[in-house]
MARGUKOL-903337 format. One record per residue (C-alpha): chain; x, y, z. Coordinates in pm, 1 decimal. Layout:
<mimis>
[mimi 'A',[X,Y,Z]] ...
</mimis>
This chain:
<mimis>
[mimi 'A',[1231.1,-50.5,5294.2]] [mimi 'A',[1077.2,-57.5,4929.0]] [mimi 'A',[834.6,192.1,5033.2]] [mimi 'A',[1128.8,424.0,5212.4]] [mimi 'A',[1345.4,445.8,4916.7]] [mimi 'A',[1005.1,485.9,4698.5]] [mimi 'A',[900.3,782.7,4903.6]] [mimi 'A',[1264.3,976.8,4925.1]] [mimi 'A',[1313.6,913.2,4530.0]] [mimi 'A',[960.0,1063.3,4493.0]] [mimi 'A',[996.7,1361.2,4727.0]] [mimi 'A',[1303.2,1468.0,4575.2]] [mimi 'A',[1154.3,1466.1,4207.9]] [mimi 'A',[864.1,1676.5,4333.2]] [mimi 'A',[1096.8,1935.9,4515.4]] [mimi 'A',[1264.6,1952.0,4195.9]] [mimi 'A',[967.4,2019.7,3981.7]] [mimi 'A',[845.7,2295.3,4252.6]] [mimi 'A',[1125.3,2436.7,4297.0]] [mimi 'A',[1133.5,2525.0,3897.9]] [mimi 'A',[899.0,2834.8,3927.9]] [mimi 'A',[576.4,2657.1,3821.0]] [mimi 'A',[251.6,2710.3,4033.9]] [mimi 'A',[97.8,2464.0,4161.6]] [mimi 'A',[-288.0,2389.2,4298.3]] [mimi 'A',[-329.3,2070.7,4542.2]] [mimi 'A',[-589.0,1946.1,4755.3]] [mimi 'A',[-679.2,1701.1,4976.4]] [mimi 'A',[-1013.8,1479.1,4942.7]] [mimi 'A',[-1075.9,1195.4,5089.6]] [mimi 'A',[-800.0,1017.6,5127.3]] [mimi 'A',[-659.6,1127.9,4788.6]] [mimi 'A',[-376.4,1401.2,4757.4]] [mimi 'A',[-478.8,1594.3,4416.5]] [mimi 'A',[-278.2,1859.7,4259.7]] [mimi 'A',[-265.2,2065.3,3930.1]] [mimi 'A',[21.1,2253.8,3771.7]] [mimi 'A',[16.8,2536.2,3459.0]] [mimi 'A',[315.5,2689.0,3356.0]] [mimi 'A',[331.2,2837.6,3017.9]] [mimi 'A',[46.6,2653.0,2879.2]] [mimi 'A',[180.3,2324.9,2975.8]] [mimi 'A',[-42.2,2120.3,3228.8]] [mimi 'A',[71.9,1865.3,3452.5]] [mimi 'A',[-125.6,1637.7,3686.1]] [mimi 'A',[-96.3,1444.9,4013.2]] [mimi 'A',[-249.2,1183.9,4197.0]] [mimi 'A',[-126.9,1096.2,4541.5]] [mimi 'A',[188.5,1266.8,4435.9]] [mimi 'A',[209.3,1038.0,4081.9]] [mimi 'A',[166.1,1243.1,3760.2]] [mimi 'A',[-146.2,1102.7,3587.5]] [mimi 'A',[-298.5,1178.9,3270.9]] [mimi 'A',[-593.8,1439.5,3196.8]] [mimi 'A',[-857.7,1167.0,3172.1]] [mimi 'A',[-781.6,1008.2,3540.4]] [mimi 'A',[-744.9,1351.1,3660.1]] [mimi 'A',[-1059.6,1470.3,3585.8]] [mimi 'A',[-1228.7,1132.5,3673.8]] [mimi 'A',[-1066.7,1148.6,3995.8]] [mimi 'A',[-1170.9,1523.3,4016.9]] [mimi 'A',[-1513.9,1484.6,3954.5]] [mimi 'A',[-1552.7,1197.4,4150.2]] [mimi 'A',[-1450.7,1406.8,4441.4]] [mimi 'A',[-1670.1,1719.3,4367.8]] [mimi 'A',[-1978.3,1468.6,4437.1]] [mimi 'A',[-1866.3,1518.6,4761.4]] [mimi 'A',[-1808.3,1881.4,4738.0]] [mimi 'A',[-1474.8,1872.0,4768.7]] [mimi 'A',[-1303.7,2150.2,4479.7]] [mimi 'A',[-966.0,2211.7,4351.9]] [mimi 'A',[-909.7,2580.8,4390.0]] [mimi 'A',[-806.5,2740.6,4042.2]] [mimi 'A',[-926.5,2428.5,3842.5]] [mimi 'A',[-1243.6,2495.1,3688.5]] [mimi 'A',[-1287.4,2161.2,3454.4]] [mimi 'A',[-1402.9,2358.8,3178.7]] [mimi 'A',[-1158.8,2199.8,2950.1]] [mimi 'A',[-1176.2,1821.0,3105.8]] [mimi 'A',[-1239.1,1644.9,2770.7]] [mimi 'A',[-1594.8,1518.2,2869.3]] [mimi 'A',[-1770.7,1801.6,2705.7]] [mimi 'A',[-1923.6,1889.2,3046.2]] [mimi 'A',[-1803.1,2132.1,3322.5]] [mimi 'A',[-1746.7,1992.8,3687.7]] [mimi 'A',[-2032.9,2214.4,3762.9]] [mimi 'A',[-2303.0,2022.2,3561.2]] [mimi 'A',[-2181.5,1693.1,3671.4]] [mimi 'A',[-2499.1,1502.3,3848.2]] [mimi 'A',[-2432.4,1496.5,4202.7]] [mimi 'A',[-2652.2,1200.7,4244.9]] [mimi 'A',[-2427.9,923.9,4171.7]] [mimi 'A',[-2292.1,717.2,4424.6]] [mimi 'A',[-1910.7,687.0,4422.7]] [mimi 'A',[-1758.4,412.3,4191.2]] [mimi 'A',[-1447.1,201.8,4179.6]] [mimi 'A',[-1169.1,422.4,3900.6]] [mimi 'A',[-1036.4,171.9,3637.0]] [mimi 'A',[-764.2,252.3,3366.9]] [mimi 'A',[-889.4,446.8,3076.7]] [mimi 'A',[-959.4,294.4,2801.0]] [mimi 'A',[-796.3,387.1,2482.5]] [mimi 'A',[-1143.6,516.6,2319.3]] [mimi 'A',[-1189.7,766.3,2613.1]] [mimi 'A',[-829.8,924.7,2562.7]] [mimi 'A',[-883.5,1297.4,2435.3]] [mimi 'A',[-755.3,1357.5,2143.9]] [mimi 'A',[-555.9,1690.9,2188.3]] [mimi 'A',[-414.2,1705.1,1853.8]] [mimi 'A',[-695.1,1710.7,1589.9]] [mimi 'A',[-438.3,1735.0,1285.0]] [mimi 'A',[-302.2,1355.9,1371.9]] [mimi 'A',[52.5,1518.0,1436.8]] [mimi 'A',[258.2,1232.6,1623.9]] [mimi 'A',[535.4,1409.3,1645.9]] [mimi 'A',[420.2,1664.9,1887.3]] [mimi 'A',[685.4,1777.1,2156.7]] [mimi 'A',[573.5,1685.8,2500.9]] [mimi 'A',[560.9,1986.8,2739.6]] [mimi 'A',[880.3,2047.4,3027.8]] [mimi 'A',[700.4,1965.0,3290.7]] [mimi 'A',[544.8,1624.5,3162.4]] [mimi 'A',[922.5,1537.3,3054.9]] [mimi 'A',[1014.6,1575.3,3463.1]] [mimi 'A',[691.3,1384.9,3584.5]] [mimi 'A',[799.0,1074.7,3332.6]] [mimi 'A',[1154.2,1113.7,3467.3]] [mimi 'A',[1056.3,1069.2,3845.0]] [mimi 'A',[806.5,808.1,3753.2]] [mimi 'A',[1114.3,623.1,3496.5]] [mimi 'A',[1320.5,670.1,3857.2]] [mimi 'A',[1050.4,500.8,4082.5]] [mimi 'A',[1012.4,227.8,3828.7]] [mimi 'A',[1425.0,166.6,3824.9]] [mimi 'A',[1418.1,205.3,4208.8]] [mimi 'A',[1112.5,-100.0,4250.3]] [mimi 'A',[1300.1,-355.8,3991.4]] [mimi 'A',[1615.6,-329.5,4144.4]] [mimi 'A',[1487.9,-346.1,4511.8]] [mimi 'A',[1258.8,-556.5,4493.4]] [mimi 'A',[1424.6,-897.3,4333.3]] [mimi 'A',[1662.9,-861.0,4661.4]] [mimi 'A',[1333.5,-816.1,4875.0]] [mimi 'A',[1224.1,-1193.4,4752.6]] [mimi 'A',[1524.0,-1329.7,4757.8]] [mimi 'A',[1537.1,-1293.3,5154.6]] [mimi 'A',[1196.3,-1383.9,5212.4]] [mimi 'A',[1247.6,-1698.6,4973.1]] [mimi 'A',[1562.3,-1760.8,5214.0]] [mimi 'A',[1357.2,-1705.9,5518.6]] [mimi 'A',[1071.7,-1924.9,5438.9]] [mimi 'A',[1356.6,-2183.0,5349.9]] [mimi 'A',[1480.7,-2138.3,5714.3]] [mimi 'A',[1127.6,-2181.2,5888.0]] [mimi 'A',[1016.8,-2507.1,5679.1]] [mimi 'A',[1409.7,-2667.0,5715.1]] [mimi 'A',[1391.3,-2991.2,5933.0]] [mimi 'A',[1634.9,-3221.9,6125.9]] [mimi 'A',[1756.6,-3470.1,5865.4]] [mimi 'A',[1766.4,-3727.2,6144.4]] [mimi 'A',[1412.1,-3689.2,6225.4]] [mimi 'A',[1176.5,-4005.6,6134.4]] [mimi 'A',[841.0,-3884.0,6032.3]] [mimi 'A',[578.6,-4116.9,5902.3]] [mimi 'A',[364.6,-3826.6,5823.7]] [mimi 'A',[161.8,-3862.8,5453.6]] [mimi 'A',[201.8,-3571.7,5199.3]] [mimi 'A',[-114.8,-3438.3,5278.9]] [mimi 'A',[-19.7,-3361.1,5651.3]] [mimi 'A',[334.7,-3234.6,5525.3]] [mimi 'A',[153.8,-2944.1,5314.1]] [mimi 'A',[-95.0,-2906.9,5629.4]] [mimi 'A',[235.9,-2885.2,5889.7]] [mimi 'A',[412.4,-2630.2,5665.5]] [mimi 'A',[117.5,-2392.4,5628.5]] [mimi 'A',[106.1,-2395.6,6005.8]] [mimi 'A',[475.6,-2380.1,6056.0]] [mimi 'A',[502.5,-2011.5,5795.9]] [mimi 'A',[302.1,-1851.3,6079.6]] [mimi 'A',[550.5,-1696.6,6324.7]] [mimi 'A',[598.5,-1798.6,6706.6]] [mimi 'A',[337.3,-1597.0,6965.0]] [mimi 'A',[236.1,-1644.5,7247.5]] [mimi 'A',[-109.3,-1519.5,7131.0]] [mimi 'A',[-131.4,-1769.9,6817.8]] [mimi 'A',[-251.0,-2127.8,6867.3]] [mimi 'A',[-246.0,-2340.6,6568.6]] [mimi 'A',[-593.6,-2472.6,6492.9]] [mimi 'A',[-739.8,-2773.1,6595.1]] [mimi 'A',[-779.9,-3051.4,6267.3]] [mimi 'A',[-1095.2,-3246.9,6257.9]] [mimi 'A',[-1077.0,-3548.9,6427.3]] [mimi 'A',[-1181.5,-3713.7,6091.3]] [mimi 'A',[-1093.0,-3533.0,5813.1]] [mimi 'A',[-973.5,-3722.7,5478.3]] [mimi 'A',[-769.4,-3401.1,5406.9]] [mimi 'A',[-510.2,-3438.3,5683.2]] [mimi 'A',[-290.5,-3779.6,5813.3]] [mimi 'A',[-321.1,-3809.4,6169.9]] [mimi 'A',[-33.6,-3719.9,6419.5]] [mimi 'A',[53.3,-4049.8,6645.4]] [mimi 'A',[202.2,-3910.7,6957.8]] [mimi 'A',[-6.4,-4051.0,7214.1]] [mimi 'A',[163.7,-4303.1,7478.8]] [mimi 'A',[284.2,-4652.0,7272.1]] [mimi 'A',[301.5,-4506.1,6934.8]] [mimi 'A',[627.9,-4604.0,6765.7]] [mimi 'A',[773.2,-4411.3,6496.8]] [mimi 'A',[995.5,-4603.6,6242.2]] [mimi 'A',[1152.8,-4609.7,5890.2]] [mimi 'A',[1100.0,-4857.7,5613.5]] [mimi 'A',[1474.2,-4939.6,5684.0]] [mimi 'A',[1374.9,-5045.3,6049.1]] [mimi 'A',[1038.0,-5196.4,5949.8]] [mimi 'A',[1249.4,-5399.7,5714.0]] [mimi 'A',[1486.4,-5524.2,5957.9]] [mimi 'A',[1209.1,-5594.6,6244.1]] [mimi 'A',[1012.0,-5853.1,5964.6]] [mimi 'A',[1358.2,-6004.9,5819.9]] [mimi 'A',[1261.8,-5815.6,5512.7]] [mimi 'A',[905.6,-5964.4,5490.1]] [mimi 'A',[1001.4,-6343.0,5544.9]] [mimi 'A',[720.0,-6560.7,5479.1]] [mimi 'A',[822.0,-6744.1,5822.8]] [mimi 'A',[678.1,-6379.2,6017.0]] [mimi 'A',[376.2,-6351.5,5835.0]] [mimi 'A',[89.8,-6407.1,6040.5]] [mimi 'A',[-226.2,-6351.3,5859.1]] [mimi 'A',[-372.9,-6193.0,5501.1]] [mimi 'A',[-651.8,-6013.5,5398.9]] [mimi 'A',[-797.0,-5791.4,5118.8]] [mimi 'A',[-521.3,-5525.9,5202.3]] [mimi 'A',[-216.1,-5754.3,5222.0]] [mimi 'A',[-26.5,-5964.6,5422.7]] [mimi 'A',[50.9,-5900.5,5788.9]] [mimi 'A',[378.7,-5985.7,5964.2]] [mimi 'A',[475.1,-6025.5,6318.7]] [mimi 'A',[758.4,-5825.3,6373.9]] [mimi 'A',[988.7,-5748.7,6710.3]] [mimi 'A',[1147.0,-5354.6,6771.2]] [mimi 'A',[1499.4,-5328.5,6875.7]] [mimi 'A',[1311.3,-5201.4,7219.6]] [mimi 'A',[1175.5,-5554.5,7226.4]] [mimi 'A',[863.1,-5451.2,7165.4]] [mimi 'A',[663.4,-5710.4,6964.2]] [mimi 'A',[413.0,-5515.8,6682.5]] [mimi 'A',[225.6,-5606.7,6383.1]] [mimi 'A',[280.4,-5500.2,6049.5]] [mimi 'A',[-7.8,-5472.5,5733.7]] [mimi 'A',[150.7,-5442.5,5423.6]] [mimi 'A',[-45.3,-5314.1,5161.3]] [mimi 'A',[-52.1,-5530.4,4841.1]] [mimi 'A',[121.6,-5339.2,4540.9]] [mimi 'A',[-104.3,-5455.3,4264.5]] [mimi 'A',[-413.6,-5300.8,4460.3]] [mimi 'A',[-210.4,-4999.9,4514.2]] [mimi 'A',[-433.1,-4712.8,4391.0]] [mimi 'A',[-763.9,-4949.2,4477.5]] [mimi 'A',[-671.6,-4957.8,4865.7]] [mimi 'A',[-565.8,-4606.6,4852.6]] [mimi 'A',[-911.6,-4531.3,5022.3]] [mimi 'A',[-906.9,-4808.4,5271.8]] [mimi 'A',[-586.5,-4797.9,5424.4]] [mimi 'A',[-665.5,-4379.5,5487.3]] [mimi 'A',[-1011.8,-4508.8,5628.0]] [mimi 'A',[-832.6,-4740.8,5878.7]] [mimi 'A',[-522.4,-4500.8,5938.0]] [mimi 'A',[-743.9,-4173.8,6030.4]] [mimi 'A',[-1031.8,-4379.4,6252.1]] [mimi 'A',[-770.3,-4585.0,6418.5]] [mimi 'A',[-539.2,-4279.9,6498.2]] [mimi 'A',[-801.2,-4100.0,6702.9]] [mimi 'A',[-985.6,-4434.1,6910.4]] [mimi 'A',[-911.5,-4583.4,7223.3]] [mimi 'A',[-1047.0,-4874.5,7365.3]] [mimi 'A',[-923.0,-5186.1,7529.6]] [mimi 'A',[-1181.1,-5371.6,7241.2]] [mimi 'A',[-1049.0,-5228.0,6952.9]] [mimi 'A',[-690.2,-5252.4,6815.6]] [mimi 'A',[-480.7,-4991.8,6887.0]] [mimi 'A',[-290.7,-4861.1,6578.7]] [mimi 'A',[94.6,-4766.6,6686.3]] [mimi 'A',[210.4,-4605.5,6377.8]] [mimi 'A',[180.9,-4612.5,5979.9]] [mimi 'A',[439.4,-4559.6,5674.6]] [mimi 'A',[286.1,-4408.1,5385.1]] [mimi 'A',[598.2,-4314.2,5146.1]] [mimi 'A',[689.5,-4403.7,4768.3]] [mimi 'A',[573.8,-4733.7,4709.9]] [mimi 'A',[477.2,-4881.5,5049.6]] [mimi 'A',[236.4,-4829.3,5237.2]] [mimi 'A',[209.7,-5000.0,5593.1]] [mimi 'A',[-29.3,-4985.8,5896.5]] [mimi 'A',[145.8,-5076.8,6266.0]] [mimi 'A',[-104.9,-5209.6,6531.6]] [mimi 'A',[-37.2,-5388.6,6821.8]] [mimi 'A',[5.4,-5742.4,6793.7]] [mimi 'A',[-228.1,-6009.3,6949.6]] [mimi 'A',[-62.4,-6313.6,7024.3]] [mimi 'A',[-347.8,-6580.3,7005.5]] [mimi 'A',[-449.6,-6481.5,6633.2]] [mimi 'A',[-779.6,-6434.4,6536.0]] [mimi 'A',[-1114.2,-6608.4,6626.6]] [mimi 'A',[-1165.4,-6765.3,6298.7]] [mimi 'A',[-841.5,-6965.1,6329.1]] [mimi 'A',[-996.3,-7038.1,6661.5]] [mimi 'A',[-1322.6,-7181.4,6561.6]] [mimi 'A',[-1161.6,-7361.5,6262.8]] [mimi 'A',[-976.9,-7600.7,6511.9]] [mimi 'A',[-647.4,-7419.7,6332.6]] [mimi 'A',[-420.7,-7317.6,6646.4]] [mimi 'A',[-498.6,-7666.4,6838.4]] [mimi 'A',[-698.1,-7458.4,7115.8]] [mimi 'A',[-1079.7,-7533.7,7157.3]] [mimi 'A',[-1232.6,-7249.2,7294.4]] [mimi 'A',[-1498.1,-7292.9,7613.8]] [mimi 'A',[-1839.9,-7135.4,7631.7]] [mimi 'A',[-1727.0,-6905.7,7895.1]] [mimi 'A',[-1426.7,-6780.2,7663.6]] [mimi 'A',[-1710.2,-6785.1,7397.1]] [mimi 'A',[-1930.6,-6560.1,7627.1]] [mimi 'A',[-1654.3,-6324.4,7693.5]] [mimi 'A',[-1563.9,-6266.7,7328.4]] [mimi 'A',[-1922.3,-6168.2,7263.3]] [mimi 'A',[-1925.8,-5920.1,7510.5]] [mimi 'A',[-1567.7,-5767.7,7427.6]] [mimi 'A',[-1695.3,-5726.8,7091.0]] [mimi 'A',[-1995.4,-5585.2,7200.9]] [mimi 'A',[-1825.9,-5316.0,7391.4]] [mimi 'A',[-1602.0,-5226.8,7164.1]] [mimi 'A',[-1896.8,-5181.3,6868.4]] [mimi 'A',[-2111.4,-4976.2,7179.5]] [mimi 'A',[-1822.1,-4724.2,7225.7]] [mimi 'A',[-1802.5,-4650.7,6812.9]] [mimi 'A',[-2108.7,-4634.2,6791.9]] [mimi 'A',[-2208.9,-4393.3,7103.6]] [mimi 'A',[-1896.7,-4308.5,7311.2]] [mimi 'A',[-1644.7,-4194.1,7002.3]] [mimi 'A',[-1653.8,-3826.1,6973.5]] [mimi 'A',[-1787.6,-3911.2,6605.7]] [mimi 'A',[-2020.9,-4207.0,6536.0]] [mimi 'A',[-1855.6,-4466.1,6347.9]] [mimi 'A',[-2000.4,-4775.5,6147.0]] [mimi 'A',[-1784.2,-5039.3,6112.3]] [mimi 'A',[-1909.9,-5226.8,5856.4]] [mimi 'A',[-1698.6,-5563.4,5835.2]] [mimi 'A',[-1768.6,-5733.3,6187.1]] [mimi 'A',[-1665.2,-6127.1,6101.1]] [mimi 'A',[-1483.8,-6355.1,6282.1]] [mimi 'A',[-1119.6,-6277.1,6081.2]] [mimi 'A',[-1152.0,-5938.9,6246.7]] [mimi 'A',[-1158.4,-6022.0,6573.9]] [mimi 'A',[-797.9,-6048.8,6780.7]] [mimi 'A',[-741.6,-6241.4,7080.8]] [mimi 'A',[-469.7,-6137.1,7305.5]] [mimi 'A',[-268.7,-6339.9,7557.9]] [mimi 'A',[-552.9,-6328.2,7779.2]] [mimi 'A',[-792.8,-6469.5,7532.4]] [mimi 'A',[-932.4,-6082.7,7568.1]] [mimi 'A',[-1111.0,-5980.9,7228.1]] [mimi 'A',[-993.9,-5690.5,7010.9]] [mimi 'A',[-1192.2,-5571.0,6712.5]] [mimi 'A',[-978.4,-5509.7,6418.9]] [mimi 'A',[-946.3,-5375.0,6017.1]] [mimi 'A',[-1113.5,-5069.0,6023.1]] [mimi 'A',[-1039.7,-5048.9,5594.1]] [mimi 'A',[-1453.6,-5044.2,5538.2]] [mimi 'A',[-1507.8,-4774.0,5860.8]] [mimi 'A',[-1705.5,-4488.2,5780.1]] [mimi 'A',[-1845.5,-4191.1,6001.3]] [mimi 'A',[-2190.7,-4218.3,6055.1]] [mimi 'A',[-2487.3,-3950.4,6028.0]] [mimi 'A',[-2303.2,-3601.5,6093.1]] [mimi 'A',[-2668.8,-3451.5,6144.9]] [mimi 'A',[-2876.3,-3568.6,6419.0]] [mimi 'A',[-3209.5,-3568.0,6187.7]] [mimi 'A',[-3049.0,-3811.7,6006.4]] [mimi 'A',[-3125.4,-4176.0,6052.2]] [mimi 'A',[-2834.5,-4337.5,5805.4]] [mimi 'A',[-2607.4,-4222.2,5501.9]] [mimi 'A',[-2669.6,-4350.5,5157.4]] [mimi 'A',[-2335.2,-4551.5,5027.7]] [mimi 'A',[-2249.7,-4829.8,4804.4]] [mimi 'A',[-2234.8,-5175.5,4964.7]] [mimi 'A',[-1897.5,-5274.8,5154.5]] [mimi 'A',[-1840.6,-5570.2,5386.6]] [mimi 'A',[-1845.0,-5956.5,5380.3]] [mimi 'A',[-2092.4,-6188.6,5239.3]] [mimi 'A',[-2276.1,-6378.9,5484.6]] [mimi 'A',[-2240.9,-6081.4,5738.6]] [mimi 'A',[-2374.2,-5808.9,5517.8]] [mimi 'A',[-2719.3,-5642.9,5666.3]] [mimi 'A',[-2997.2,-5785.9,5378.1]] [mimi 'A',[-3146.1,-5426.6,5408.8]] [mimi 'A',[-2843.6,-5206.1,5327.7]] [mimi 'A',[-2774.3,-5471.8,5046.9]] [mimi 'A',[-3103.5,-5368.0,4925.5]] [mimi 'A',[-3155.5,-4994.7,4978.3]] [mimi 'A',[-2793.5,-4878.7,5013.8]] [mimi 'A',[-2842.3,-4717.4,5346.0]] [mimi 'A',[-2631.1,-4765.7,5622.0]] [mimi 'A',[-2678.4,-4742.4,5972.0]] [mimi 'A',[-2527.2,-4875.0,6345.5]] [mimi 'A',[-2765.9,-5163.1,6270.8]] [mimi 'A',[-2567.0,-5306.8,6001.0]] [mimi 'A',[-2320.2,-5378.2,6240.5]] [mimi 'A',[-2587.9,-5513.8,6506.2]] [mimi 'A',[-2731.9,-5779.0,6184.1]] [mimi 'A',[-2326.6,-5866.6,6148.9]] [mimi 'A',[-2255.9,-5909.8,6504.3]] [mimi 'A',[-2556.3,-6156.0,6535.0]] [mimi 'A',[-2434.2,-6332.9,6252.7]] [mimi 'A',[-2101.1,-6309.0,6445.6]] [mimi 'A',[-2305.8,-6461.3,6792.6]] [mimi 'A',[-2426.3,-6776.1,6572.0]] [mimi 'A',[-2066.6,-6843.8,6467.1]] [mimi 'A',[-1949.6,-6840.8,6753.9]] [mimi 'A',[-2187.4,-7075.7,6948.5]] [mimi 'A',[-2254.4,-7314.5,6631.5]] [mimi 'A',[-1830.1,-7303.8,6529.8]] [mimi 'A',[-1966.2,-7312.8,6174.5]] [mimi 'A',[-1875.0,-7027.0,5893.5]] [mimi 'A',[-2193.7,-6813.6,5770.2]] [mimi 'A',[-2234.6,-6955.6,5486.4]] [mimi 'A',[-2104.4,-7324.9,5453.6]] [mimi 'A',[-2134.7,-7479.7,5082.8]] [mimi 'A',[-1984.1,-7811.2,5138.0]] [mimi 'A',[-2315.2,-7856.3,5379.3]] [mimi 'A',[-2662.2,-8024.6,5280.0]] [mimi 'A',[-2865.7,-7754.3,5077.8]] [mimi 'A',[-3097.9,-7695.5,5419.8]] [mimi 'A',[-2754.0,-7647.0,5601.3]] [mimi 'A',[-2545.1,-7403.3,5403.0]] [mimi 'A',[-2625.2,-7099.4,5536.9]] [mimi 'A',[-2544.0,-7120.5,5898.1]] [mimi 'A',[-2842.6,-6839.7,6021.4]] [mimi 'A',[-3127.8,-6981.4,5814.3]] [mimi 'A',[-3013.2,-7356.3,5944.5]] [mimi 'A',[-2960.2,-7256.5,6298.4]] [mimi 'A',[-3303.4,-7063.2,6336.1]] [mimi 'A',[-3510.3,-7357.8,6211.3]] [mimi 'A',[-3378.2,-7583.7,6460.4]] [mimi 'A',[-3428.4,-7287.5,6760.9]] [mimi 'A',[-3765.9,-7310.1,6661.2]] [mimi 'A',[-3809.9,-7694.0,6645.3]] [mimi 'A',[-3639.1,-7648.5,7027.7]] [mimi 'A',[-3352.2,-7838.8,6950.7]] [mimi 'A',[-3065.2,-7570.9,7092.2]] [mimi 'A',[-2886.0,-7839.6,7259.2]] [mimi 'A',[-2778.6,-7949.1,6909.0]] [mimi 'A',[-2628.7,-7602.4,6763.6]] [mimi 'A',[-2372.7,-7597.7,7021.3]] [mimi 'A',[-1991.2,-7660.4,6823.9]] [mimi 'A',[-1962.2,-8051.9,6873.2]] [mimi 'A',[-1572.5,-7956.1,6952.2]] [mimi 'A',[-1663.1,-7769.4,7307.1]] [mimi 'A',[-1722.2,-8094.1,7469.3]] [mimi 'A',[-1909.8,-7921.9,7725.2]] [mimi 'A',[-2291.4,-7921.6,7889.9]] [mimi 'A',[-2429.8,-7579.6,7882.9]] [mimi 'A',[-2756.7,-7532.7,8068.6]] [mimi 'A',[-3045.5,-7513.0,7781.7]] [mimi 'A',[-3239.0,-7214.7,7915.5]] [mimi 'A',[-2831.8,-7021.0,7876.5]] [mimi 'A',[-2793.6,-7121.0,7516.9]] [mimi 'A',[-3175.8,-7020.9,7427.0]] [mimi 'A',[-3104.2,-6674.4,7575.7]] [mimi 'A',[-2779.5,-6660.6,7356.0]] [mimi 'A',[-2937.0,-6800.3,7034.9]] [mimi 'A',[-3268.5,-6559.4,7111.2]] [mimi 'A',[-3049.5,-6244.4,7133.2]] [mimi 'A',[-2834.0,-6369.5,6811.0]] [mimi 'A',[-3150.9,-6348.6,6612.4]] [mimi 'A',[-3312.0,-6020.8,6715.9]] [mimi 'A',[-2966.9,-5879.3,6623.5]] [mimi 'A',[-2986.0,-6041.6,6295.9]] [mimi 'A',[-3311.0,-6001.9,6212.3]] [mimi 'A',[-3394.0,-5911.4,5844.7]] [mimi 'A',[-3544.7,-5540.4,5906.9]] [mimi 'A',[-3339.6,-5279.1,6102.2]] [mimi 'A',[-3632.7,-5196.2,6316.2]] [mimi 'A',[-3671.8,-5510.0,6463.6]] [mimi 'A',[-3300.3,-5515.8,6596.8]] [mimi 'A',[-3160.5,-5348.0,6924.4]] [mimi 'A',[-2884.3,-5104.0,6971.9]] [mimi 'A',[-2498.3,-5235.8,7088.0]] [mimi 'A',[-2557.6,-5123.9,7427.2]] [mimi 'A',[-2868.2,-5300.1,7474.7]] [mimi 'A',[-2686.1,-5615.8,7350.6]] [mimi 'A',[-2404.1,-5559.5,7538.3]] [mimi 'A',[-2636.1,-5516.2,7841.2]] [mimi 'A',[-2792.9,-5853.9,7778.0]] [mimi 'A',[-2492.4,-6041.7,7761.7]] [mimi 'A',[-2427.0,-5911.2,8067.9]] [mimi 'A',[-2763.3,-6056.5,8248.7]] [mimi 'A',[-2644.3,-6432.1,8035.8]] [mimi 'A',[-2305.0,-6434.6,8164.3]] [mimi 'A',[-2424.5,-6341.9,8541.5]] [mimi 'A',[-2696.6,-6624.6,8460.9]] [mimi 'A',[-2425.4,-6884.3,8357.0]] [mimi 'A',[-2202.7,-6790.8,8664.4]] [mimi 'A',[-2481.3,-6892.0,8927.0]] [mimi 'A',[-2557.0,-7199.4,8702.6]] [mimi 'A',[-2183.2,-7328.1,8697.0]] [mimi 'A',[-2137.1,-7291.7,9065.4]] [mimi 'A',[-2553.6,-7482.7,9148.1]] [mimi 'A',[-2343.7,-7761.1,8897.8]] 
</mimis>
């Protein structure tokens, strides 16, 4: 619209100018329309139908002269450069035009008369330019307001829609929604582990809750519904209006800024993984001063609770073996079968949840990190994160993280599952305070049976126990190269399970 009005006004002004009897010389040089008129010693210069000064006109003409384009009737003898166009070098390449500097403008009035009269044709050209400028000033604001209103309509949303996306996702989604609908346009697929964009949770089983709904489901975060607490914050059991029971983890407000990375990491990674031995993310809220993670609920608590005897239930050997296999499967998925390799970095008994059927699920991905992206890289360098007692000593010493760090933590966990002791127990005698070290010494002395958790009250074949502890110590080897891969660990546990089933039947 603006271009059409602009062209019409320009045509009217030029038509009046040409109709006044002034002789006009013009030519087309490349993409430029160059025109020149001279009447009663009053010169007027045009570039693409716009009046310009002599200097810019001469510059353009000189550049086109290099391409053998000449304006008939204008020799350029008085071009203001002291040379004629014929003397201009044709060896120079075509350059971009710039506005003439003040010191380049020739002084046509050597006597310094600042009150000189402008020629009539120049006044006409100035009037045309003024008309065009006035038109743009009047039309452009209207077009801008119309465009702004259109953008607002595109970005408007249903106020009844519950949106759990964080601010970063809102900006990214708004950018995509500004693109007009087209059967040929496909929105870009976001990186699966990008930290600059919050994930969409549209998979089966996901929930979309508002803070009002969460407050209602947790009875305003009642202490009676609190089922645990960790570094991130407290965990609450909540029943939704649909009857579904979920776990809601609420960030501690006093550590809000420090937990931002942990929150983003856990949400980002959990939203993209789906395995029966990994806790499933159902939703999250990142709004105002609240950060919540909503996951599936595990009614039998954590493995740590059971090993400590806090729930009044003692795990038998078969259950402990099945739990170990489940954890190995979950870690194998993270290391080998996720779209990008994931290192958990915080494998421990309090991060293993148990379902109603006593199946294990690895939880808490706050310290999880994507492994090396390049195939030729064996590790990533990062600051040490994890839990004392489960931390890989080589990782602590070198700051080099690999999947073998999870293998080390699993080895410590396996010793904990079999002995019922935490990795570090300071109340024990000095020689027994570090559980893996104490267990390894007992193992070398052939006292494997004495290592078994006394609360279990079950007789297990000594050879089965020996194989289990041997695998645990191999995983917890001080040097990472001596540790097996998690896939191999899972396979060995399956073989031990088969042997255990055979011995149980014989007994």
